[in-house]
N, C-alpha and C positions, 0 to 999 in steps of 0.2 A: 546921304543914300546914293548908292552908285548908280550909274546910268544903266537902265534897263533891268532894275532890281524890282521885286515885287513887294509893296507894303506888307508887313507881318500880318495886318487884319484881313488880308485877301487869301491867306493860306490857312489851311487846317491840318489835323492830324490824319494819319493814314489808318487808323485802327477800324473805322465803319467800313471805308472801301475795301479794305483787307477782308473783313468777315463777310460782307456781301459777296465779294467775288469769290471766296472760298465755297459759299453755300451755293452759288449758281453752277460752280465746276462741280461741286460733289453731286448736284442733281442730274447734271448732264451726263457724268459718267455713271451713275446708276441707272440712268434710262437705257444705257446701252445694252445691258444684260436682259433687259425686259423684252427686248426686241428680238431675243432667241427663245423661239417656242419649242416645245415638244412636237416634233413632225409626227404628221399622220402615217401609221404603220398598219400593216397586216399582223395578226398575232404570230409571234416568234420571230418577226423582222425588225426589231426595235433597233439592233446595232447597225444593219444596213441603212435604216432611215436616218439614225444618227450621222453615220459617215456621209450621207448623201448632202447634208447641210453644212459640209465643211466651209463653205464659202462665208457663212454666217460667223465661223470662229475666226477666220482670217480679218474680216471685217470689224470684228469686235476688238480682236487684238490691236489693229491699227487704230482703231479711234480710241481705244483705252490709253494706248502709249501716246497718242497725240494730246489728248486732254491732260494726262498725268504729267506729261514733260511741259505743258504749257503751265501746269500749276506750279512746277519746280521752279520754271523760269520767272514765273510772276511773283513768288517767293522772294527770290533774288533780287528782282527788279525793286520790290518795296522794301527791301532791306537795305538798299542804297539810299533812300529817301529819309529825308527829314520831316518835310511837310509835302503838301500837295495843294494844287489850286483847282479852279473850276474847268479848266481846259483839260488838264490831266484826268481829271474825274469823266469828261465827256469820251477821251479817247480811250480809256478804260472800259467804259460802258460799250463801245464799239467792239471791242475785244470780246467782252463777254456776250455780245449778240453773235458773233462768229462760233464761240464755242457752244452756245445754247442750239445752235442749228446742227452740231454734228450729228446727234443721233438720227435725224430723219435720213441724210444721204447714206448712212452707214446700213440702214435698213434696206434702202434702194440698192446698193451695192450687194448686200447679202442675197437678196433676191434675183438678180439680174446677172451678174457677172459670169456665171458659169452656165445656170439653168435657164436663162431668158435669150432671145435672139442676140446676135451680135452687135445689132444696131441698139438694142434696149441696153447691152452692156457698157457699149461707148458712151450713151448718154448717163449712166449710173455713175462711171469713175468720171465722166466730165462733171457731173454735178458735185461730186466729192471734192475735184479739185477745186472748183469755184468757191466752195465754202472754205477749203483750205487757205485760199489767198484771201479771203474776207477775214479770215481768223488770223492771219498773219501780217497783213497791212499795217493794222495800228501800232505796232511795235515801232516801227519807224518814227512817227510823228511823236509817240510818246518821249522817246530819247530826243528827238529835235526839241520837244518843248523844254526837256531839262538842260539842253544845250544853250537855250535861250534865256532860261531861268535858272541857273545853276546853283542859287541860293536854296532852292528845294533840295537838293543834294545833301548827303551828309559831309561833314568837315573832312577836308583832304582829298574830294572828289569834284571835277569842275567842269566845265565846258568841253575842253577837249576830250575828257573821259567819256561824256554823253555822246558827241559826235563820232567817236570809234565805236562805241558800243550799237549805234543806230545801224552800222552796216550789217549786223548779225540777222536783220529781219530779210534782207533781199536774196541770199541764198535759198530761203523757205518759198519765198514769192516766186521766185524763178523755177524752182523745181515742181511746184504745185501746177504752175502754168504751164511747164513743159508736159508734166503727166497728162494734162487735158489731151494734148497732141499724141502722146505715146499711146493713149487708150484708144485711138482710133486704129492702131495697129495690134496691141494686145492688151487689153483691160487687165489681165493677171499681172502683166509687167508693171502697169502702172501702179497697182494696188501695193506691189513691193516696194517701188519707189516712194510711196507714201510712208510706208514702214520706214525707210531709210531717212525721211525727213526728220521723223520723229526721234530716230537714233540719233542723228546729228545735233539737235538741240538738247537732247537729253545728256549728251557729252559734254557740251559746251554750256551747261545751264548756268555755270558760274559767271559767265561772260567771259569774251576774250581779253580782257584787261582787266580782271578781278582785282581790287586793291590789296586784298588780303585773304589767305584762306584761312587764317585763323581768327578772323573778325568773329566775336562772339554773337553779333546781331545776324550772322548767316548760319547759325547753328539750327 
C-alpha cells in the first residue's frame, strides 16, 4: 500500500450519498416556488398585483439557477469518484446544509429588496450572500480531500487534477462576499451578481480540466 493511501475497508460506494443529496436538492428547489404566493388584490387588479411582486420572481430565478447549477456540478463531481470516505461524506453534508438554507434568504430577499426599506434590503442581500458563501465553501475541501486521497478518484485522475479543480470554488466565494458589500450600495445589483455566479458555475459545470467530454459516466 502506497504512503497516504486509504485502506479499501474505509471506503464505500457513492450511490447512497448521491441519492440522499439529490433528494435534499429536489426538496430545496421545490420549496422555492412555495414562497411565491398569490398577492392580495382588489377585484380587477390581479395583473397589477402580480407585477408588484416581481422581486419574488427574480429571487426565485436566482435561487432556482443556483441550486440547479449546484446539482449539475455535484453530478459531475461524483461522476469523477470511484469510492468515498467519511471525511468526504461530512463535507458533502456541509454542502447540503448550505443548499437547504437557500429558500429562507430567497423569501427574505423577495419581500425586502424593493418593497422594504433600504436598510432591510441591504440585510436581505447580505443574508443571501452569507448563505451563498456557506454553500460554496465546502467544494474546496472536498477537492482537497481528493488531492490527499486520489485513490478515491476514477482511474486516470490524480492529485494534480483534484488540486486544479479545487480552485473553482474561490471565484464563487469571492463574488458572494463582494455582493454583500455591493448590497450596501445597490441591493438590485447584488441580486444580479448572484445570478452571474450561477451562470459561471453552470458554464463550467464539467470542470476546468475535465478528463473527457465523452466519458459515459458523465452522461
